[in-house]
N, C-alpha and C positions, 0 to 999 in steps of 0.2 A: 433471593436465591437461597434455598435451604440445602444444608449439607447433611450427609449421613455418617454415623459413627457405628462401627462394628467392633465389638470386643472379641478377643481371640477365643474366649470360652465358648462362644456361640457359633464358631466356624465349622467345627467337625460335625455337629448334630443338626446342621441346617437351620440355625436360628438367625433371624434377621432382626436388626435393631435400627430404629429410625430416630433422628434427632431433630428437634425443632430449631428455633432461633437460638444462637449462642452455642455454648459447649456444654450443655447439661447432660446428665446421665440419660441413657436410653431406656426404653421400655421394650421388653422382649415380646416379639410377636411371631408366632409360628404360622407358617402357611406354605402352600405349594410352591410359591415363588421364592422361597428362601435360598434355593440352590443357585438362583440367578442374581442374588443380591450383590455378589462381588462385581458384576458388570455395572451396577448402579454406582458402587463405591469407586470403580475405576473411572467412570465418566465424571464423577464429582472431583476426583483427584486431578484429572486433566484440566478442569475449570480452575481449580485452586492453583495449579502450576502456571496457568496463563495469567492469573492475578499476580503471581510472584515474578512474572516476566522471565520465565525460565528459557524461553527461546533465545532472547538476546544475551542473557547472562551465562547460560550454560551450554546450550546446543551449538550456537555459532562459534563460541570460543574453543570447544572441543571437537568441532566438526562431526557432530552426531545428528542422526536423523530424528525428527520429532516422532515420538511414539503415537500409535493409533489410540482410539478411544477404548479399545479392549486389548491393549498390548500385554499387560500383566495378568489378564484374566484367562487367556488361551495360550497353550504351549505352541511356540513356533521354533525358537532356537534357544535352548536352555542356557548355553554359554553366553550368548549375546544378551539375553534377558537378565542373567545374573550380574553381568558387568554393568548394564544399564541401571539395575536396581541399586547396586552399590554406589554408582556415581550420583544418582539422584538423592539417595539417602545422605551421602556425605555433603552434598550441596545444600540440602534442606537443613541439616544440622548446623552448618555454618550460617545459613540465613536466620536460624533461630537464636543466634548469638553464642553458640558453643564452638570452640575451635576443634576442627576435625580434619585430619589429613585425607587428601583425595586418594582413594585406593587405586593401586596399579593393577595391570592385567595379570601379573604373575605373583601377586600376594596370596598368602594363605587364606582360603575362603572361610575357614572356621574362625580364625582370629578376627577377620573383618566383620563377620556376622555377630560375634560376641561383643565387639566394640559398638556396633550399631544398636544391639539390644540393650546394652548398658546405658547408652545415651538415651534410648527411649524410656527406660525405667527412671532415669534421672529427671525426666519431664513429668513423672507421676503417672505414666501410662502403664497398663498391665500387659505382660507378655508371657502368659502361662502356657506356652507351647514350645516344643523342642526346637532348637536352632536348625535342625535338619530340614524343617519345613520351608526354610528360605533358600536352601541351596539350589532348588530347581529354577529359581528366578521368576516363577509365576505362581498364581494361586491366590486364594482369599487372604492368607497370612501376609503375603507380600503387599497386596493392596491395602491391608489394614495398617501395616507399618508405615508405608509411604503416606497414607492419608493422615495418620496421627502426626507425623513429622511436618506435613504441609500445614496442618492446623496450628501447630506450635510456631511455625515460621510466620503465619498470618497474624497470630497473636503478638509476636515480637515486633512486627512492623506497625502494629496498631490498627489493623484492618478489622472491621466489624461488619457483620451481616445485617442488612437492613430489610425491613418489610417491603415487599413489592408494591409499587404504586400502579394501580389499574386506571386506564383512561376512562373518563366519563363519556358514555355514549349518549349522543343526543337523539332523542326519539323523534322520528319524522311524523309530522301531523298527517293524519289520514285525510284523504280528499273525500269530502262528502258532497253529494249532489245538492245544488242550491234548491231551497224550498221557498217558494214565494208566499206560502201560507203563513209563515212566522216572521214577525217584524219586531225588532227591538229598537229602542230609542238610541242606544249607543251606536248600533250599526247604521241607522239612518243618518246620524250626525257625521260618522266617518265617511259615509258615501257622499254626503253633501260636501264635505271638506275636499275629498278626492276630486269631485266634479268641478269644484271651484279652482283647484290647482291645475287640472288637465284642460278644461274647456273654459278659458277666460272669455272667449268671444261669445259664449252662450250664457254669460252670467246675468242673473236677474236681480236687480237691486230692489229689495222689498220696500225700503223707505220711499224710493221714487214712485213705485206703484201705489203706495199708500197716499202720497201727496196728490198723484194724479186722480186717484179714486175720490179723494176729498174734494178736489176742484170740480170733478164731474158731479158729485153730489150737490155741491153748492149751485152749480149751473142748473141742475135738474130742479132744485128747490126754487130757483128763480123763475123757472118756467113751469110752475105748477098748473098754470092755466092751460098749458098745452096738453094735448092728448099723448099718453105714453105709447109711442109706436116705434118699433125698431126699424132703423134705416140701414142695418148691416146686411150685406148680400150673403145669402146662404152658401154660395160656392166659395166666397172668400173666407167665410167662417170655417168651412170644412178644411180648406187649405191651411189655415192658421192652426187648427187643431192637429192636423197631421204633422205640421212643422214642430210644434212644441210637445208633441206626444213623447218622443224619446227623453226629453228633459223631465217629464212628469213621471216617468216609470221609475219605480224604486226597486233596486236590486238588493236582495237580502243575502248577506254572506253568513252562513251558519258557522257556529262555533262547535268544534269537535268535543269540547269539554262540557258542553251544555247537557244537563241531565235529561232535558226534554227530548233531545235527539236519540239518546240511548233508550229512553222509554218507547219512543216511536219505533225504533229498530226492534226492540223486544216484542212489541205488539205485532210488527210485520212478520218477524220470524215465527211467532206463536201461531199467527193465522196461517202462514205457509205450512208449518208442521201439521196443524189440525187438518188443513185441506188435503195434504199429502197422506196423512194418516187415515182419513176416511176412505180414500181410494185404495190405499195399500191394504187396509184392514179387510175390505171386501174381497180382494184377491186372496188374502191369507185365509180368510174364513172358507172361501170356496175351495182352496187347495187343501185345507184341513179336512173338510167334509169328504173330498174325493179320496184322500189318503185313508180316512177312517173306513169308508165303504170298501176300499180295496183290501185293507187289513181284515175286515170282517169276511170278505169273500175268500181270502187266502186261508183264514182260520177254518171256515166251513169246509172248503175243499180238502184241507189237511185232515180234518176229522173224517170226512167221507172216505178219503183214500186209506186212512188207517183202518177204518172199519171193513172196507172191502178187501184189503190186502193183509188181514190179520193172519190167515193161514199161511200165506207166503212168507210173512215175517217169521212165523214159528219155524217153518221149514228152513229158512235162511239161518236162523239161530242154531237149529240142529246141525245143519251143514257146517257152520262155523265151528261147532263143538267137535264134529268128526274131523274137520281139518286140523284143529289144534292137537287132537289125539294123534293123527297121522304125522304131524310135524314132530311131536315128542318121540314117536317110534323111529322116525327118520333120524332124529338127533342121536338116539341111542344106537341105532345101527351104524350111523356115521362114525360115532365114537369107537365102536368095535372095529370097523374097517381101518380107522386111523391107527389103532393099537396094533392090529395085525400087519399093517403096512410098515410100521416102525420095526416090528420083529423081523419081517421079511428083509428089510434093509440091513439089519444087523447080521442076519444069517448070510446074506449075500456078501457083506464085507468079509466075514470070516471065511467064506468059501473062496473069495478072491485071494485072501492071504494064504490059504492052504495051497491053492493052485500055484501061486508064485513060489512058495517054498518047494513044491514038487518040481517045478521047472528048474529051479536053481540046483536041486540035488541031481536031477537027470543030466543037466549040463555038466555038472562036476564029474558024474560017473562016466560019461562018454568022452569027456575032454581029457587028453593025455598030457596036457600042460602041467598039471600038478606032479605027475609021475616023473616027467623030465626034470622038473625042479628038484624033486627028491634025489634023483640020481646025481644031479650036479652037486647037490649039497653033500652027498656021501663021498663023491670023488674029492671034493674040496676038503672034507674032514680027513680023508686018508692022507692027502698031501700034507695037511697041517700036522697029522700024527707023525708022519715020517720026519718032517722038519723038527718036531718036538723031540723025537727019539735021538736025532743027530745032536741037537742042542744038549740033551741030557747026557749023551756019551761024552761030548766035549767037556761038559762041566765035571763029570766024574773023572775024566782023565786029568783035568786041571787040578782037581781036588787031590787025586792020588799023587801027582807030582809035588804038590805043595806039602803033602804029608811026608813023602819020602825025603824031600829037601829039609823039612823040619827035623826029621829023625836023624839025618846025617849031621845036621848042625848040632843037635844035642849030643851025639856021640863024640863029635870033635871037641865040643866043650868039655865033655867028661874027661877025655884023654888029656886035654890041656891042663886041667886042674890037678892031675896026678903027676907031680914032678919028682924025679929020683933025688935022693939025698946027696949023692955025689955031685950032682949038678949044683945043689945048694951050696955045698962046701967050696966049690970052686969060685963061687961069687964072693 
């Protein structure tokens, strides 16, 4: 199984990086599928988490739901995704041999993200992107951080990626029809061995037959004086031949790997192709001739029509030229009509405004409501003027009294300061 590594510098501009076996550096490859590379990284992350047994060690202990294969690649619930990201990151850092406190739900997210990135940099990983990219809890940066931490955890526990082993597929032997025309010594021996094992009752011992033949020859030599004449019945001979005929038949099993079979097949296919080609070539030649004659007829008819309808074609061209001129004049006239229509609409709007103003003025002239309002305002002003006069009189009276009182006080003080000398002497 191969894992993918994505550096954060290639996440914004849609750069996908792929890693082979081990944790080597990636090679940048730009393509139309770079925007979907984070889905591949997320699937690799899920497989790495399964290798780390995160379901037993993390999810069941914290009562968490297992994330889907595209959990951190698509936005579903930012708050829940951020909490899951922080929990997984802390668990992976602990699995990688670094002590890291499990974040709580009400911790400061900025502090948690900065701690995770500092641990990531301590592993030698690059994190040249702003921490705010991780606050959403999803995206390519989140997948990158978790994937890097998962790889460090796998390194710490000593896990190594191995090359896949592919099963060896056994090729089935093709069944080829038996050919009685070809006979090999190996196949004959195999056939004889099979017949000996299967049909023991029909076994023929060659040594016995040879001994019998030798004895018969000796008897015949002893009877040289007799005339050689067959005493065997022809019907019995025919029956014996029919009885031993199946044993005498040699079945040949062809070998699919024999080059002679392939050569015969090639010759058969060649002959079939040549026979089919002869028949097909005749039909094709006939079809080609018919099409050529039809094209010649069409060309001649076209020339004839062009020659016969030359004056009509010229008239048609002249008519088309007149039509284009008429269309130009129509466009010019239509432009003038449009301009005059626009002016008419403007004049109509101004006329409507003037009518509305005239109606308002006429209504105001015939309506007595403003005059009543003026009279009411004058009456109110008169009342306010009378009240103001009364207030002014009261104020003047008060002011006069205060002045008189002040003057009397001053006179009394002046008289009090002039004391007769007789009065002084008496004291």
